[in-house]
N, C-alpha and C positions, 0 to 999 in steps of 0.2 A: 454516773461515772462508776465503773466497776473497779474495785481495788484488786490489783493483780500482783501485789508484792509477794504473796505466798507462792507464786510460780517460780521464784528465783531459788532453785536448788541445783546442786551440781557437785562435781568432784572436789575433794578436799585433800591437798597434798601437804598439810601442815606438818607431817612427820619429816618432810625434807627440809634441808637448810635453805636459808635465803627467803626472798619474797615469793611465795607460792600462791598469792591471791589471784582469784578469778573474779569475773564480774559479779557473780552471785554473792560474793563476800562483801561487796561494797555498795551495791545498788540500794538506795533508800527510797522511801515513799515521798513523793512530791507533796509538800505542804506549805504553809504560810512562811516557814523559816527557810525555804529553799532559796539559794542564791548561786548565780554564776556556775552553772553546770550544764550537762546535757540531760534533757528530760524526754523520756520515751512516752509516746502516746499511741495506744492501739486504736485502729479504726476497723472494727470487726464488722465487715459489710460485704454482702454478696449482691446487693440490690442493683448496683450500677452494672456489674457484669451480667446479671440476669436480664436486665433491660436491653443490653447490647447483644444478647444472643450467645454469650460466652459460657464457659464451663464453671459452675458454681464451686465454691470451696475456699475462696479468698477470705471469707469471714474467719476462718481458722488460722489465718496467717499470723496475726499478732502473737498468739500463744506459742506457735511453733518457732517464731523468731526469738522470743524470749528464751525458749529452751536452748536454741542454738547459741545465743549470746551468754547464757549462764556460765558456760565453761570457757568463755573467752579469757585468756590470761591477761592480767592487768599490766599495761606498759605505759604509764604516765598519762592515762586518760584524765580528763577533768572529773569533777564530782558527777556521779551518775544517779539519776532519779527515775522512778517509774510513776507516771502521771495517770495510770489506769487506762481503761478502754472506753471508747465511745462505740456503742453497739447500734446496729440497725437490724432489728429482727422483726419489724412490723411493716416493711416496705416503704416507710416514710423516709426516703433518702434525703430529701431537702432538709428535713428536721435534723437528721443525723449530721449532715454537713454543717448546719448552723451550730450545733453543739460542739462539733470538732473545732470550728472557727473560734468559739468562745474559749475552748481549752488551750488552743495555740496562743491566743492573746494573753491568757493567764500565765502561761509559761514565759512568754516574752516579758511580761511585767515583772518577773522575778529575775531578770537579767540572765536568763538561761536560753539555751538553744533547743527549740522543739524539734524532735526527730519522730516523725509519725510513721507507724508501722501498719501497712495495709494488708488486706483491703484492695479492691480494684482501683483503677486510676481516677475514678470519681472522687477519690481522696483529695485530688489537687484543688478542686473548687473550695473545699472546706479549709485546707491549709492556707491557700492564697488569701482568702477573705480574713482569716485570723491574723495573718501577717500584716496585711494592708491596714486593718483596723488598729494595729499596734503602732503604726508609723504616722508621721505627718502626711497630710493629703498630697503634698508636693514632692514626696520621696520618689525617686526613680527606682522602681523595682525591676530587676532583670530576672526573668524566668529562664533557667537552663534545664532542659529536659533531656535526659539520656534515655532514648526510647526508639523502638522500631516504627512507631506510629506518631502521626501528628496529633491525634485526638482533638481534631477541629471539626468533627462531624456535626451536621445539623440533624436534629431529631425532635419529635414532639415532646419527649421527656429527656431530662438530663440523664446521662449514663456514663459508663466508663470510657466511651469514645468521644464525648462532647466537652470535657472540662475546660479545655483551653479556648474553645469558642465561647463558652459561658464566661470565662474570665475576660476575654476580649470585649464582650458586650458589657460586662460589669464595669470595665475601665472606661469605655466610651460614655456610659451613663454618668460617670463621675468626672469626666474631663481629664482622665489619667492616660498616660501613654501605655501602650501594650508592647513591651519589649520581650520577645519570645525567641529563644534559640533552641534548636533540636540537634542533638548529636546521635547518629546511628540510625536515622530514618531509612526505611527500606522502600525502594521503588516497586518491590514485589508485594508489599503489604499495605499500600495506600493507593487509592484511585487517582486518576488524573484530576478529578474535581478537588481532591484534598491538596494536591500540589498547587493547583491554580489558586485555591483559597489562601494557602500559605503565602504565595507570592503577592497576592492582593493585600494581605495584611502586613507585609513587610517582615515576614518571618525569615530568619537566616537558618540554614540547616546544612548539615554535613551527612552525606549518605553513608551507609554501612560499608560500602565497597571502598570508600576512601579512608577507612579507619581500621584496616586489617593488620597494621603493624605499628610499632611505636613511632616510626617516622611520620606516618599519617596522623596519629594522635597528636604528636608534637606540633604539626602544621595546623591542625584544628585549634589547638590551645593557643597558638600564636595568633591565629585569626580572631580568636575570642578575646584576646588581651584588651583591646580598646573598649569592648563592651564591659568587661569586668572593671576597668579603670573608671569608666563614666558612671557606673551604677552606684547608687547610695546603699542599696541592700540587694541581696541575691537570694532567690528562692531556688534551691536545687531539688529537683524531683527525679528519682531514678525508677524507671519501669524495668523490672527484671527481664522482660521479654526482649530487651536490647541485646542480651547476651546470647551466645550460641545455644541451641536447644539442648546439646549434650551437657552444657555447663549449667543451664537453668531449665530443666525439664518441668519444674513445678510452677508453671504459669498457665494462663488461659489459652495463650496462642504462642507456642514455642517457635523460635526463629530458625529458619532453614540455614541462614548464614550467621547473622548476629555479629556483634563486635567483641573481639577477644577481651577477656577479663583484664589483662595487663593494660590494654588501651583504655578501658573504662577507668581503671585505677589511676592512670596517668591524668585523665581528665578530672576526676574527682580531686586529686591532689592539687592540681592547678587552681581549681575553683575555690577550694577551701582555704588555700594559702593566701587568697586575696584578702582574707580577714573580714569579708563583707557578707558571708552566708548568714542569713537570719532565720531560715527555716529549711528543713529537709524532710522529704518523705520517701518511703520505699513502697512501690506499688506492684500489684498483680501477682504477689506470691500466693500460690495455691498448693498447700501441703498434700492434698489428695493425689496429686500427680507428680509429687517429688520422688526422686529415686535416691536411696541411701542418704537422704537428707542433704543432697548436694546443693540444691537451690537455697535451702536454709543456711548452709555453711557459707555459701558465696555472699548472701545478703548480710549475714552477721559480720563477715570480713569487711564489707563495704561500710557498714554502720560503725564498726570499730575504727576504720580508717578515717571516717569523718570526725569522730570524737578525738582521736589522737592528733589528727591534723589541726583541730581547733586549739588544742592545748599547745602544740608545737609552734603554731603561728603566734601564740601569745594573747589571743583575744578571749580565750577561756583558760583559766589556770589549771595545772595538774591538781588532782585531788589533794587537799590538805594545804595548798598554797593560798596565800591571800591574793585576791584579784588584782589589786593595785600593784603588788610586788611582781606578780607574773607578767603584767603588761610592761612594767618598767624594765624588767630583766630581758624581755624579748628583743627590745631595741628596734628590730625590723622584722618584717614578714619573711618567714623561711618556708621553703617547699620541702 
């Protein structure tokens, strides 16, 4: 596990009055004393994208995302920790996914929310296994994927296009339900075979064309409400190629249409406000193809939105607050 806390450097406005802190002022190294916060884990991996025939560069994503987050102003986030990087620089993707799973479980054991920074979407298989291993075998885990792709492909080797098929098979082997929802899937980026496979597996999905305005996003969130209510834990995974290509150019496969950022944020807010999100990851960020750090800025905004939403909902306390006090004060879940 690579120690990455030295990467947290940024602007200092301490000469101004009031609270001028930014994330780089408060992020601390994840250790045995960590409790009740958001812990960032980098997954520095290109292997899944390489196997899938995509554009390499996602392994540089975690460092670039930390750089974008460093200057994020602090607004009532919970305690923030950096749990280092899991790297895959030898082609041994399955080993890297297993190490990521172990790290996710370690963060969960400290009563903290793991937020994994990718890396291609092969990140999902590691994140899910780590989450599942930290929960009772009978826990109902709802997977919500904001993505232009199903990532249910069949292939000889696991890659960035196969993680949710792998998760489905993993669940079947253990007698667990596979509850998978996708918001933003494109009929122009997935074959008929993938739509048919999704239907056979009971996957519910909302196509990108239905999510082009806030009314469409609100309808999808309302449709998702029963699933959120029935779930015991939620795994939220955000593939940045769900966004329009001009908003997220730094991905392996930029979207021709995509889902507007405001609609993605509305969805994220609804999911996080449930108080059940137990693991989050951000996938497919490729800094080599980013323009003016736009994709990094968008991803940092979404990560901060998750962290602030967790504190606002009361299931993670704002930095400096006692966990029990924060939960009691929240009274109810707020959006």
